[in-house]
Steps between C-alpha positions, in 0.01 A plus 500: 500500500556256213522628140180314391306689765656831399393432138150407616470830690617687186234322296230600747621863506491513117137381504397736777664802339275444203182516707439132578534288812766233561660333803702194587272230633589428862848642473613360834422140416627530142828639628514209746477246212783679320749493786774247431337385180741436212241405243328740261298755694125560445314795651123559486365851443137618516382775265182630344669519158384256235740331258471756220573792734790314656657475156517880478736517794664158475521401129669170584210382720336177376160342536467172682238230498536464875165557667439843655845633391482811284857475365861433596824692449851357493785720617833318525461192716175624653140461382224737610138381484219755487165422665171697474441735793175505693364849430135418577333732749269227616753283682586501868802727573713199595429342163642789304871415541631174351678288758604195300511335159497135403873532424572653840288242679703220335824658619358551850399139514863402451622754755246409771310832486178349367286591805525872425439456130180296541359779721555744215175688431572586134674315217488686166257354247347605167147639531213261443130585545438158652806508725410391851179327387457124469372356172140615447431150369463398865157658482572758775715806565797414718825670595808284459709406804421678825213737405603786731860497372387480139271797544776695671703499180225686309191620681332576170474122467205515744291711260613292204392182676155649560487606137574145380247360747234728359575467131553123505227428760747314724500477881789639700692232693441551877865565603539740210182678602618537861832638376314765296284595795806521729691703246218733403637797694844455343346470151350846556826629648734386225291474182416822316124547445571545130659153486199352677270667247713366213419151627136597554469611137589147391193360683221425253191711556289183543723398791551839665229447762677185622837679496366785715346247739840336538666837563243567769535159664881527529478859629678659202193695395481659846836671446466567131142629490371528857192688377387189301588255781292708746188434291488160671384685811225698327156348435226584256166345404554237235130457440183495715500117480872442561554766765834668566845409365839663537599731219833323428321169432264686264797668328671170428178354359457803269858452380421141416178581320622795289719296253205276416384767252824688438786244517862613498406846627766550769420866569127442524554216749735719703234776503260246647740456794475872573134555421382487861815625677316827575263310730778486758480881530126557450346218705221618734261284698162657569172334610633155425615579147850561353536796264800597286405834337743620235721196544574498129638855502695440821622164369640665184708736715627216722581293193708785360691524826573126505602474133722805529669341801564191288651709218238414239521691170277808502285380208428172685406691816260723307333202330444299820381806695250581224358148526476519879338847493228399249426142602170594668334669200313193370366411844222756447241530220639759259305733274587547135725791593656298785579200281649725234726659755599154613579385146714807447755345741775329302503201738123437517531132387724430797258680730212286372692182583603632845133551581408158358773336710381688808143370450624147447707517818202624701233296334320834459212623289561577133199732469694827475782336303265354236315834473827680435611244241177565304551870533857456372360361173312823445817714508567434133191702416524882506352662810227673299381160388421402858327800647290762315601861527171581675351308790131477576477822701690695237269366223192614698652845558587531130160387367259597781380137526371347820647178647387188317602220262531744210807656662667156501420451128652836415813417706542167319452666159762761595752226595449328162560833327825540688616149405431564130680835514189707427545680832854591610463769773267647761354767271411246233349276768265781621397578139441128439258448793302816404472379141394155627217647704379710206530213255313255719254772610554425864344730755 
């Protein structure tokens, strides 16, 4: 073995002993280019060390303006070039090991070994968020080169392409789309769910409905959240006029409607995606009608299972599950006590907009919703200002009066006394109505 190669191995061992990765890029072919060569030797090394860390172990290393080269090191008549290693978990296994560099390809061209080099699956490059994507100025999302090969180098690129398509409202080029559909299973095999969700978090809430639709169409949603994808096979009544629709279609429409009132609310929009997931587990068809009893409570439990599986932070899980569990409250006419209990929830503004988005998606009746909004305005008043301490029956028992309009007048007078603070408890209320009867000489 030549001395330059022995030194290259020593360099790699030094790096690896300090807890980093390093290897000679395609040692066999590099050794072949050195045999019989009398000129200055160059050897390419791949490592996950950046320039500043390299300096700790090799103080004589120097930066270079050469593209995709981290640094170079001169030892005697030999020069060692350091390239960034592919440590991404989202690439195909064959794309993890560097097989060639531009410098090695040039040497192989001269030696007649070009065929092997051009088949190389991975050449080290600096990371770029747009790497593998054509210029977005084309007005579409397109993978460069051969789409399947481009995707193979980083399967996370599939999710990123869908994210750009959603945020920038651009179509996906047909061959790129087919490559994503073909590679969907491998995306789920090689990309960590946390990495997929990192891309998902960069989708604007206003565009999340479109993003989820794209995930569904390319079969990624089926592997990532099969419970949500399965909603496409569950039907419910949209409205008496419109008839039935599948729950997934309704879910996407709710996600699109929600940001109309609360823009930029990523968590609220995500909760809309889960709001009907419980219908998958509670659906029952009886006498021509679908029912989904307790789907909100069941849905909150399923949501917790899904988000835990995707490694969401616990506080995010608790927030989204709370929204799913309580999203049905405003679908029924609430009493004063009911609306006060609703307003006691920290996230009640989000729940209001979830219900509003649901009604918009269905084209449903706003009767209960409008009633509850009016009731919500009354919650700023103290409870004793809304209902008297004594109802009609209690006033008649206390005063011995018979049913009639006089009882209503006494009740109204008692309520006014409560509002002004003249009456503050039940005992004072009983004394007040007795005094009222005596004062007005009612019999």
